[in-house]
PyMOL Python script that loads the backbone (N, CA, C, O; Angstrom):
from pymol import cmd

cmd.read_pdbstr("""\
ATOM      1  N   MET A   1       0.996 -25.993 -17.429  1.00  0.00           N
ATOM      2  CA  MET A   1      -0.361 -26.412 -17.193  1.00  0.00           C
ATOM      3  C   MET A   1      -1.373 -25.568 -18.042  1.00  0.00           C
ATOM      4  O   MET A   1      -1.132 -24.381 -18.261  1.00  0.00           O
ATOM      5  N   ASN A   2      -2.493 -26.166 -18.517  1.00  0.00           N
ATOM      6  CA  ASN A   2      -3.283 -25.229 -19.329  1.00  0.00           C
ATOM      7  C   ASN A   2      -4.684 -25.206 -18.587  1.00  0.00           C
ATOM      8  O   ASN A   2      -5.089 -26.068 -17.808  1.00  0.00           O
ATOM      9  N   CYS A   3      -5.338 -24.064 -18.975  1.00  0.00           N
ATOM     10  CA  CYS A   3      -6.566 -23.781 -18.334  1.00  0.00           C
ATOM     11  C   CYS A   3      -7.679 -24.847 -18.716  1.00  0.00           C
ATOM     12  O   CYS A   3      -7.744 -25.243 -19.880  1.00  0.00           O
ATOM     13  N   PRO A   4      -8.533 -25.303 -17.774  1.00  0.00           N
ATOM     14  CA  PRO A   4      -9.525 -26.256 -17.964  1.00  0.00           C
ATOM     15  C   PRO A   4     -10.707 -25.790 -18.788  1.00  0.00           C
ATOM     16  O   PRO A   4     -11.519 -26.538 -19.333  1.00  0.00           O
ATOM     17  N   PHE A   5     -10.710 -24.364 -18.816  1.00  0.00           N
ATOM     18  CA  PHE A   5     -12.023 -23.730 -19.306  1.00  0.00           C
ATOM     19  C   PHE A   5     -11.692 -23.371 -20.880  1.00  0.00           C
ATOM     20  O   PHE A   5     -12.553 -23.563 -21.739  1.00  0.00           O
ATOM     21  N   CYS A   6     -10.454 -22.863 -21.194  1.00  0.00           N
ATOM     22  CA  CYS A   6     -10.235 -22.485 -22.609  1.00  0.00           C
ATOM     23  C   CYS A   6      -9.043 -23.030 -23.298  1.00  0.00           C
ATOM     24  O   CYS A   6      -8.886 -22.898 -24.512  1.00  0.00           O
ATOM     25  N   GLY A   7      -8.068 -23.740 -22.404  1.00  0.00           N
ATOM     26  CA  GLY A   7      -6.918 -24.381 -22.970  1.00  0.00           C
ATOM     27  C   GLY A   7      -5.710 -23.440 -23.024  1.00  0.00           C
ATOM     28  O   GLY A   7      -4.623 -23.905 -23.368  1.00  0.00           O
ATOM     29  N   ALA A   8      -5.830 -22.153 -22.707  1.00  0.00           N
ATOM     30  CA  ALA A   8      -4.701 -21.355 -22.659  1.00  0.00           C
ATOM     31  C   ALA A   8      -3.680 -21.680 -21.371  1.00  0.00           C
ATOM     32  O   ALA A   8      -4.050 -22.225 -20.331  1.00  0.00           O
ATOM     33  N   GLU A   9      -2.468 -21.281 -21.626  1.00  0.00           N
ATOM     34  CA  GLU A   9      -1.495 -21.408 -20.631  1.00  0.00           C
ATOM     35  C   GLU A   9      -1.864 -20.698 -19.210  1.00  0.00           C
ATOM     36  O   GLU A   9      -2.275 -19.537 -19.204  1.00  0.00           O
ATOM     37  N   LEU A  10      -1.709 -21.405 -18.069  1.00  0.00           N
ATOM     38  CA  LEU A  10      -1.935 -20.736 -16.817  1.00  0.00           C
ATOM     39  C   LEU A  10      -0.625 -20.251 -16.235  1.00  0.00           C
ATOM     40  O   LEU A  10       0.429 -20.838 -16.481  1.00  0.00           O
ATOM     41  N   GLU A  11      -0.687 -19.238 -15.508  1.00  0.00           N
ATOM     42  CA  GLU A  11       0.420 -18.511 -14.830  1.00  0.00           C
ATOM     43  C   GLU A  11       0.472 -18.831 -13.385  1.00  0.00           C
ATOM     44  O   GLU A  11      -0.539 -18.474 -12.781  1.00  0.00           O
ATOM     45  N   PRO A  12       1.368 -19.400 -12.683  1.00  0.00           N
ATOM     46  CA  PRO A  12       1.314 -19.558 -11.150  1.00  0.00           C
ATOM     47  C   PRO A  12       1.451 -18.330 -10.502  1.00  0.00           C
ATOM     48  O   PRO A  12       2.233 -17.485 -10.936  1.00  0.00           O
ATOM     49  N   GLY A  13       0.671 -18.119  -9.359  1.00  0.00           N
ATOM     50  CA  GLY A  13       0.721 -17.070  -8.545  1.00  0.00           C
ATOM     51  C   GLY A  13      -0.113 -17.252  -7.421  1.00  0.00           C
ATOM     52  O   GLY A  13      -0.421 -18.351  -6.960  1.00  0.00           O
ATOM     53  N   TYR A  14      -0.549 -15.917  -6.898  1.00  0.00           N
ATOM     54  CA  TYR A  14      -1.364 -16.052  -5.565  1.00  0.00           C
ATOM     55  C   TYR A  14      -2.459 -14.989  -5.551  1.00  0.00           C
ATOM     56  O   TYR A  14      -2.329 -13.862  -6.028  1.00  0.00           O
ATOM     57  N   ILE A  15      -3.549 -15.464  -4.954  1.00  0.00           N
ATOM     58  CA  ILE A  15      -4.633 -14.552  -4.693  1.00  0.00           C
ATOM     59  C   ILE A  15      -4.350 -13.868  -3.349  1.00  0.00           C
ATOM     60  O   ILE A  15      -3.759 -14.554  -2.515  1.00  0.00           O
ATOM     61  N   TYR A  16      -4.678 -12.650  -3.029  1.00  0.00           N
ATOM     62  CA  TYR A  16      -4.657 -11.887  -1.922  1.00  0.00           C
ATOM     63  C   TYR A  16      -5.987 -11.364  -1.736  1.00  0.00           C
ATOM     64  O   TYR A  16      -6.590 -10.746  -2.613  1.00  0.00           O
ATOM     65  N   GLY A  17      -6.521 -11.663  -0.376  1.00  0.00           N
ATOM     66  CA  GLY A  17      -7.718 -10.946   0.117  1.00  0.00           C
ATOM     67  C   GLY A  17      -7.289  -9.684   0.880  1.00  0.00           C
ATOM     68  O   GLY A  17      -6.568  -9.821   1.868  1.00  0.00           O
ATOM     69  N   ARG A  18      -7.673  -8.503   0.499  1.00  0.00           N
ATOM     70  CA  ARG A  18      -7.339  -7.237   0.956  1.00  0.00           C
ATOM     71  C   ARG A  18      -8.394  -6.489   1.456  1.00  0.00           C
ATOM     72  O   ARG A  18      -9.412  -6.494   0.765  1.00  0.00           O
ATOM     73  N   ARG A  19      -8.409  -5.791   2.574  1.00  0.00           N
ATOM     74  CA  ARG A  19      -9.502  -5.019   3.041  1.00  0.00           C
ATOM     75  C   ARG A  19      -9.562  -3.830   2.205  1.00  0.00           C
ATOM     76  O   ARG A  19     -10.659  -3.319   1.978  1.00  0.00           O
ATOM     77  N   ASP A  20      -8.429  -3.311   1.697  1.00  0.00           N
ATOM     78  CA  ASP A  20      -8.597  -2.007   0.949  1.00  0.00           C
ATOM     79  C   ASP A  20      -8.680  -1.959  -0.368  1.00  0.00           C
ATOM     80  O   ASP A  20      -8.725  -0.878  -0.955  1.00  0.00           O
ATOM     81  N   CYS A  21      -8.714  -3.241  -1.061  1.00  0.00           N
ATOM     82  CA  CYS A  21      -9.110  -3.296  -2.411  1.00  0.00           C
ATOM     83  C   CYS A  21      -9.897  -4.501  -2.838  1.00  0.00           C
ATOM     84  O   CYS A  21     -10.427  -4.513  -3.949  1.00  0.00           O
ATOM     85  N   GLY A  22      -9.994  -5.446  -2.068  1.00  0.00           N
ATOM     86  CA  GLY A  22     -10.645  -6.622  -2.501  1.00  0.00           C
ATOM     87  C   GLY A  22      -9.722  -7.712  -2.777  1.00  0.00           C
ATOM     88  O   GLY A  22      -8.729  -7.891  -2.072  1.00  0.00           O
ATOM     89  N   LEU A  23     -10.047  -8.543  -3.903  1.00  0.00           N
ATOM     90  CA  LEU A  23      -9.139  -9.675  -4.227  1.00  0.00           C
ATOM     91  C   LEU A  23      -8.286  -9.244  -5.341  1.00  0.00           C
ATOM     92  O   LEU A  23      -8.792  -8.659  -6.299  1.00  0.00           O
ATOM     93  N   LEU A  24      -6.968  -9.500  -5.283  1.00  0.00           N
ATOM     94  CA  LEU A  24      -6.066  -9.427  -6.281  1.00  0.00           C
ATOM     95  C   LEU A  24      -5.178 -10.533  -6.576  1.00  0.00           C
ATOM     96  O   LEU A  24      -4.914 -11.328  -5.674  1.00  0.00           O
ATOM     97  N   TRP A  25      -4.662 -10.682  -7.789  1.00  0.00           N
ATOM     98  CA  TRP A  25      -3.736 -11.833  -8.161  1.00  0.00           C
ATOM     99  C   TRP A  25      -2.469 -11.262  -8.468  1.00  0.00           C
ATOM    100  O   TRP A  25      -2.344 -10.276  -9.194  1.00  0.00           O
ATOM    101  N   LEU A  26      -1.451 -11.917  -7.879  1.00  0.00           N
ATOM    102  CA  LEU A  26      -0.100 -11.452  -8.353  1.00  0.00           C
ATOM    103  C   LEU A  26       0.719 -12.745  -8.821  1.00  0.00           C
ATOM    104  O   LEU A  26       0.572 -13.839  -8.276  1.00  0.00           O
ATOM    105  N   PRO A  27       1.587 -12.515  -9.873  1.00  0.00           N
ATOM    106  CA  PRO A  27       2.438 -13.697 -10.218  1.00  0.00           C
ATOM    107  C   PRO A  27       3.315 -14.116  -9.140  1.00  0.00           C
ATOM    108  O   PRO A  27       3.661 -13.297  -8.289  1.00  0.00           O
ATOM    109  N   ALA A  28       3.787 -15.586  -9.096  1.00  0.00           N
ATOM    110  CA  ALA A  28       4.613 -16.009  -8.152  1.00  0.00           C
ATOM    111  C   ALA A  28       5.876 -15.120  -8.163  1.00  0.00           C
ATOM    112  O   ALA A  28       6.231 -14.615  -9.228  1.00  0.00           O
ATOM    113  N   GLY A  29       6.549 -14.912  -7.058  1.00  0.00           N
ATOM    114  CA  GLY A  29       7.660 -14.013  -6.907  1.00  0.00           C
ATOM    115  C   GLY A  29       7.423 -12.664  -6.732  1.00  0.00           C
ATOM    116  O   GLY A  29       8.425 -12.000  -6.470  1.00  0.00           O
ATOM    117  N   GLU A  30       6.233 -12.002  -6.814  1.00  0.00           N
ATOM    118  CA  GLU A  30       5.835 -10.713  -6.482  1.00  0.00           C
ATOM    119  C   GLU A  30       5.191 -10.584  -5.178  1.00  0.00           C
ATOM    120  O   GLU A  30       4.421 -11.456  -4.776  1.00  0.00           O
ATOM    121  N   LYS A  31       5.473  -9.515  -4.482  1.00  0.00           N
ATOM    122  CA  LYS A  31       5.003  -9.347  -3.128  1.00  0.00           C
ATOM    123  C   LYS A  31       3.776  -8.306  -3.312  1.00  0.00           C
ATOM    124  O   LYS A  31       3.856  -7.414  -4.156  1.00  0.00           O
ATOM    125  N   ALA A  32       2.665  -8.455  -2.506  1.00  0.00           N
ATOM    126  CA  ALA A  32       1.766  -7.408  -2.416  1.00  0.00           C
ATOM    127  C   ALA A  32       2.154  -6.118  -2.096  1.00  0.00           C
ATOM    128  O   ALA A  32       2.854  -5.951  -1.097  1.00  0.00           O
ATOM    129  N   PRO A  33       1.775  -5.067  -2.861  1.00  0.00           N
ATOM    130  CA  PRO A  33       2.221  -3.729  -2.362  1.00  0.00           C
ATOM    131  C   PRO A  33       1.496  -3.278  -1.169  1.00  0.00           C
ATOM    132  O   PRO A  33       0.412  -3.767  -0.853  1.00  0.00           O
ATOM    133  N   LEU A  34       2.136  -2.262  -0.440  1.00  0.00           N
ATOM    134  CA  LEU A  34       1.587  -1.775   0.819  1.00  0.00           C
ATOM    135  C   LEU A  34       0.271  -1.004   0.377  1.00  0.00           C
ATOM    136  O   LEU A  34      -0.803  -1.160   0.958  1.00  0.00           O
ATOM    137  N   LEU A  35       0.456  -0.160  -0.702  1.00  0.00           N
ATOM    138  CA  LEU A  35      -0.756   0.683  -1.133  1.00  0.00           C
ATOM    139  C   LEU A  35      -1.075   0.057  -2.567  1.00  0.00           C
ATOM    140  O   LEU A  35      -0.358   0.104  -3.566  1.00  0.00           O
ATOM    141  N   VAL A  36      -2.296  -0.526  -2.426  1.00  0.00           N
ATOM    142  CA  VAL A  36      -2.852  -1.180  -3.686  1.00  0.00           C
ATOM    143  C   VAL A  36      -3.696  -0.153  -4.401  1.00  0.00           C
ATOM    144  O   VAL A  36      -4.557   0.535  -3.852  1.00  0.00           O
ATOM    145  N   SER A  37      -3.319  -0.109  -5.868  1.00  0.00           N
ATOM    146  CA  SER A  37      -4.140   0.658  -6.859  1.00  0.00           C
ATOM    147  C   SER A  37      -4.090  -0.183  -7.991  1.00  0.00           C
ATOM    148  O   SER A  37      -3.291  -1.119  -7.998  1.00  0.00           O
ATOM    149  N   GLU A  38      -4.899   0.043  -9.028  1.00  0.00           N
ATOM    150  CA  GLU A  38      -4.893  -0.679 -10.169  1.00  0.00           C
ATOM    151  C   GLU A  38      -3.390  -0.403 -10.866  1.00  0.00           C
ATOM    152  O   GLU A  38      -2.795  -1.335 -11.407  1.00  0.00           O
ATOM    153  N   GLU A  39      -2.876   0.822 -10.816  1.00  0.00           N
ATOM    154  CA  GLU A  39      -1.799   0.962 -11.454  1.00  0.00           C
ATOM    155  C   GLU A  39      -0.574   0.156 -10.666  1.00  0.00           C
ATOM    156  O   GLU A  39       0.284  -0.417 -11.338  1.00  0.00           O
ATOM    157  N   THR A  40      -0.538   0.141  -9.495  1.00  0.00           N
ATOM    158  CA  THR A  40       0.560  -0.782  -8.837  1.00  0.00           C
ATOM    159  C   THR A  40       0.398  -2.117  -9.033  1.00  0.00           C
ATOM    160  O   THR A  40       1.408  -2.816  -9.117  1.00  0.00           O
ATOM    161  N   VAL A  41      -0.788  -2.653  -9.130  1.00  0.00           N
ATOM    162  CA  VAL A  41      -0.837  -4.127  -9.498  1.00  0.00           C
ATOM    163  C   VAL A  41      -0.559  -4.354 -10.833  1.00  0.00           C
ATOM    164  O   VAL A  41       0.032  -5.381 -11.167  1.00  0.00           O
ATOM    165  N   LYS A  42      -0.928  -3.482 -11.678  1.00  0.00           N
ATOM    166  CA  LYS A  42      -0.537  -3.690 -13.326  1.00  0.00           C
ATOM    167  C   LYS A  42       1.032  -3.659 -13.420  1.00  0.00           C
ATOM    168  O   LYS A  42       1.664  -4.374 -14.198  1.00  0.00           O
ATOM    169  N   HIS A  43       1.579  -2.784 -12.574  1.00  0.00           N
ATOM    170  CA  HIS A  43       3.208  -2.619 -12.649  1.00  0.00           C
ATOM    171  C   HIS A  43       3.784  -3.953 -12.275  1.00  0.00           C
ATOM    172  O   HIS A  43       4.851  -4.297 -12.782  1.00  0.00           O
ATOM    173  N   GLN A  44       3.175  -4.705 -11.450  1.00  0.00           N
ATOM    174  CA  GLN A  44       3.635  -6.067 -10.944  1.00  0.00           C
ATOM    175  C   GLN A  44       3.084  -7.168 -11.923  1.00  0.00           C
ATOM    176  O   GLN A  44       3.221  -8.348 -11.600  1.00  0.00           O
ATOM    177  N   ASN A  45       2.528  -6.867 -12.989  1.00  0.00           N
ATOM    178  CA  ASN A  45       1.957  -7.857 -13.836  1.00  0.00           C
ATOM    179  C   ASN A  45       0.874  -8.584 -13.195  1.00  0.00           C
ATOM    180  O   ASN A  45       0.680  -9.765 -13.480  1.00  0.00           O
ATOM    181  N   GLY A  46       0.183  -7.988 -12.384  1.00  0.00           N
ATOM    182  CA  GLY A  46      -0.883  -8.689 -11.565  1.00  0.00           C
ATOM    183  C   GLY A  46      -2.328  -8.187 -12.061  1.00  0.00           C
ATOM    184  O   GLY A  46      -2.373  -7.499 -13.080  1.00  0.00           O
ATOM    185  N   MET A  47      -3.518  -8.510 -11.367  1.00  0.00           N
ATOM    186  CA  MET A  47      -4.656  -8.315 -11.906  1.00  0.00           C
ATOM    187  C   MET A  47      -5.568  -8.220 -10.651  1.00  0.00           C
ATOM    188  O   MET A  47      -5.479  -9.114  -9.810  1.00  0.00           O
ATOM    189  N   ILE A  48      -6.493  -7.131 -10.459  1.00  0.00           N
ATOM    190  CA  ILE A  48      -7.515  -7.012  -9.593  1.00  0.00           C
ATOM    191  C   ILE A  48      -8.643  -7.851  -9.815  1.00  0.00           C
ATOM    192  O   ILE A  48      -9.244  -7.673 -10.874  1.00  0.00           O
ATOM    193  N   LEU A  49      -9.061  -8.747  -9.019  1.00  0.00           N
ATOM    194  CA  LEU A  49     -10.213  -9.720  -9.647  1.00  0.00           C
ATOM    195  C   LEU A  49     -11.624  -9.279  -9.035  1.00  0.00           C
ATOM    196  O   LEU A  49     -12.672  -9.555  -9.619  1.00  0.00           O
ATOM    197  N   GLY A  50     -11.593  -8.603  -7.869  1.00  0.00           N
ATOM    198  CA  GLY A  50     -12.961  -8.160  -7.496  1.00  0.00           C
ATOM    199  C   GLY A  50     -12.793  -7.010  -6.398  1.00  0.00           C
ATOM    200  O   GLY A  50     -11.727  -6.678  -5.879  1.00  0.00           O
ATOM    201  N   GLU A  51     -13.927  -6.522  -6.174  1.00  0.00           N
ATOM    202  CA  GLU A  51     -13.940  -5.309  -5.153  1.00  0.00           C
ATOM    203  C   GLU A  51     -14.090  -5.673  -3.762  1.00  0.00           C
ATOM    204  O   GLU A  51     -13.583  -4.958  -2.897  1.00  0.00           O
ATOM    205  N   ARG A  52     -14.777  -6.778  -3.444  1.00  0.00           N
ATOM    206  CA  ARG A  52     -14.921  -7.139  -2.004  1.00  0.00           C
ATOM    207  C   ARG A  52     -14.108  -8.462  -1.742  1.00  0.00           C
ATOM    208  O   ARG A  52     -14.103  -9.467  -2.453  1.00  0.00           O
ATOM    209  N   PRO A  53     -13.470  -8.263  -0.653  1.00  0.00           N
ATOM    210  CA  PRO A  53     -12.636  -9.502  -0.262  1.00  0.00           C
ATOM    211  C   PRO A  53     -13.413 -10.811   0.211  1.00  0.00           C
ATOM    212  O   PRO A  53     -14.305 -10.744   1.058  1.00  0.00           O
ATOM    213  N   GLY A  54     -13.056 -11.891  -0.331  1.00  0.00           N
ATOM    214  CA  GLY A  54     -13.748 -13.018   0.139  1.00  0.00           C
ATOM    215  C   GLY A  54     -13.054 -13.405   1.447  1.00  0.00           C
ATOM    216  O   GLY A  54     -13.786 -13.743   2.377  1.00  0.00           O
ATOM    217  N   LEU A  55     -11.808 -13.398   1.617  1.00  0.00           N
ATOM    218  CA  LEU A  55     -11.097 -13.724   2.730  1.00  0.00           C
ATOM    219  C   LEU A  55     -10.130 -12.513   3.045  1.00  0.00           C
ATOM    220  O   LEU A  55      -9.222 -12.344   2.230  1.00  0.00           O
ATOM    221  N   GLU A  56     -10.190 -11.818   3.909  1.00  0.00           N
ATOM    222  CA  GLU A  56      -9.361 -10.610   4.382  1.00  0.00           C
ATOM    223  C   GLU A  56      -8.072 -11.107   4.767  1.00  0.00           C
ATOM    224  O   GLU A  56      -8.023 -12.147   5.424  1.00  0.00           O
ATOM    225  N   ASN A  57      -6.900 -10.432   4.408  1.00  0.00           N
ATOM    226  CA  ASN A  57      -5.667 -10.846   4.946  1.00  0.00           C
ATOM    227  C   ASN A  57      -5.210 -12.183   4.641  1.00  0.00           C
ATOM    228  O   ASN A  57      -4.667 -12.825   5.540  1.00  0.00           O
ATOM    229  N   THR A  58      -5.358 -12.682   3.500  1.00  0.00           N
ATOM    230  CA  THR A  58      -5.095 -14.069   3.037  1.00  0.00           C
ATOM    231  C   THR A  58      -4.438 -14.254   1.710  1.00  0.00           C
ATOM    232  O   THR A  58      -4.735 -13.599   0.711  1.00  0.00           O
ATOM    233  N   LYS A  59      -3.512 -15.201   1.763  1.00  0.00           N
ATOM    234  CA  LYS A  59      -2.844 -15.438   0.484  1.00  0.00           C
ATOM    235  C   LYS A  59      -2.985 -16.918   0.102  1.00  0.00           C
ATOM    236  O   LYS A  59      -2.588 -17.828   0.829  1.00  0.00           O
ATOM    237  N   LEU A  60      -3.488 -17.069  -0.909  1.00  0.00           N
ATOM    238  CA  LEU A  60      -3.828 -18.529  -1.470  1.00  0.00           C
ATOM    239  C   LEU A  60      -3.060 -18.624  -2.860  1.00  0.00           C
ATOM    240  O   LEU A  60      -2.866 -17.657  -3.596  1.00  0.00           O
ATOM    241  N   GLU A  61      -2.637 -19.975  -3.122  1.00  0.00           N
ATOM    242  CA  GLU A  61      -1.930 -20.148  -4.296  1.00  0.00           C
ATOM    243  C   GLU A  61      -2.951 -20.520  -5.418  1.00  0.00           C
ATOM    244  O   GLU A  61      -3.772 -21.416  -5.223  1.00  0.00           O
ATOM    245  N   TYR A  62      -2.904 -19.936  -6.410  1.00  0.00           N
ATOM    246  CA  TYR A  62      -3.897 -20.045  -7.692  1.00  0.00           C
ATOM    247  C   TYR A  62      -2.979 -19.822  -9.038  1.00  0.00           C
ATOM    248  O   TYR A  62      -1.972 -19.119  -9.119  1.00  0.00           O
ATOM    249  N   HIS A  63      -3.544 -20.542  -9.987  1.00  0.00           N
ATOM    250  CA  HIS A  63      -3.029 -20.271 -11.381  1.00  0.00           C
ATOM    251  C   HIS A  63      -3.938 -19.467 -12.066  1.00  0.00           C
ATOM    252  O   HIS A  63      -5.144 -19.678 -11.929  1.00  0.00           O
ATOM    253  N   LEU A  64      -3.461 -18.435 -12.897  1.00  0.00           N
ATOM    254  CA  LEU A  64      -4.455 -17.476 -13.489  1.00  0.00           C
ATOM    255  C   LEU A  64      -4.399 -17.652 -15.075  1.00  0.00           C
ATOM    256  O   LEU A  64      -3.337 -17.727 -15.693  1.00  0.00           O
ATOM    257  N   CYS A  65      -5.569 -17.706 -15.618  1.00  0.00           N
ATOM    258  CA  CYS A  65      -5.678 -17.601 -17.085  1.00  0.00           C
ATOM    259  C   CYS A  65      -6.037 -16.402 -17.487  1.00  0.00           C
ATOM    260  O   CYS A  65      -7.181 -16.015 -17.247  1.00  0.00           O
ATOM    261  N   ARG A  66      -5.187 -15.648 -18.128  1.00  0.00           N
ATOM    262  CA  ARG A  66      -5.430 -14.301 -18.615  1.00  0.00           C
ATOM    263  C   ARG A  66      -6.316 -14.132 -19.794  1.00  0.00           C
ATOM    264  O   ARG A  66      -6.792 -13.027 -20.057  1.00  0.00           O
ATOM    265  N   LYS A  67      -6.555 -15.185 -20.516  1.00  0.00           N
ATOM    266  CA  LYS A  67      -7.460 -15.202 -21.657  1.00  0.00           C
ATOM    267  C   LYS A  67      -8.876 -15.156 -21.086  1.00  0.00           C
ATOM    268  O   LYS A  67      -9.679 -14.320 -21.503  1.00  0.00           O
ATOM    269  N   CYS A  68      -9.181 -16.002 -20.181  1.00  0.00           N
ATOM    270  CA  CYS A  68     -10.621 -16.128 -19.775  1.00  0.00           C
ATOM    271  C   CYS A  68     -10.816 -15.436 -18.366  1.00  0.00           C
ATOM    272  O   CYS A  68     -11.921 -15.375 -17.827  1.00  0.00           O
ATOM    273  N   ARG A  69      -9.566 -14.876 -17.764  1.00  0.00           N
ATOM    274  CA  ARG A  69      -9.799 -14.218 -16.484  1.00  0.00           C
ATOM    275  C   ARG A  69     -10.315 -15.073 -15.379  1.00  0.00           C
ATOM    276  O   ARG A  69     -11.023 -14.597 -14.492  1.00  0.00           O
ATOM    277  N   LYS A  70      -9.921 -16.514 -15.423  1.00  0.00           N
ATOM    278  CA  LYS A  70     -10.199 -17.326 -14.389  1.00  0.00           C
ATOM    279  C   LYS A  70      -9.054 -17.743 -13.556  1.00  0.00           C
ATOM    280  O   LYS A  70      -7.979 -18.015 -14.090  1.00  0.00           O
ATOM    281  N   ALA A  71      -9.241 -17.820 -12.114  1.00  0.00           N
ATOM    282  CA  ALA A  71      -8.126 -18.356 -11.355  1.00  0.00           C
ATOM    283  C   ALA A  71      -8.519 -19.882 -11.013  1.00  0.00           C
ATOM    284  O   ALA A  71      -9.670 -20.243 -10.769  1.00  0.00           O
ATOM    285  N   VAL A  72      -7.400 -20.712 -11.033  1.00  0.00           N
ATOM    286  CA  VAL A  72      -7.698 -22.050 -10.837  1.00  0.00           C
ATOM    287  C   VAL A  72      -6.690 -22.621  -9.658  1.00  0.00           C
ATOM    288  O   VAL A  72      -5.463 -22.515  -9.686  1.00  0.00           O
ATOM    289  N   SER A  73      -7.379 -23.177  -8.737  1.00  0.00           N
ATOM    290  CA  SER A  73      -6.583 -23.773  -7.564  1.00  0.00           C
ATOM    291  C   SER A  73      -6.036 -25.158  -7.932  1.00  0.00           C
ATOM    292  O   SER A  73      -6.783 -26.021  -8.393  1.00  0.00           O
ATOM    293  N   ILE A  74      -4.922 -25.334  -7.757  1.00  0.00           N
ATOM    294  CA  ILE A  74      -4.177 -26.739  -8.008  1.00  0.00           C
ATOM    295  C   ILE A  74      -3.992 -27.395  -6.789  1.00  0.00           C
ATOM    296  O   ILE A  74      -2.877 -27.323  -6.273  1.00  0.00           O
ATOM    297  N   PHE A  75      -4.901 -28.035  -6.222  1.00  0.00           N
ATOM    298  CA  PHE A  75      -4.767 -28.796  -4.999  1.00  0.00           C
ATOM    299  C   PHE A  75      -5.037 -30.195  -5.296  1.00  0.00           C
ATOM    300  O   PHE A  75      -4.982 -31.037  -4.400  1.00  0.00           O
TER     301      PHE A  75
END
""", "prot")
cmd.dss("prot")
cmd.show_as("cartoon", "prot")
cmd.util.cbc("prot")
cmd.orient("prot")
């Protein structure tokens, strides 16, 4: 599936809302680390999206465009 904004390939994964770090995206198959840092998220090929959580303790399925750094819900 391609990004509706720029046309690049989208990666399936999940957005997590965490009290300790805010929002982060991890690829499908990766589990959120217990201790979140930019280094641990990058090690899992993920991305920190924001500093403040929109929904704490939440896991939502989203596809990520690494080119334009947008997450797209496929519902």
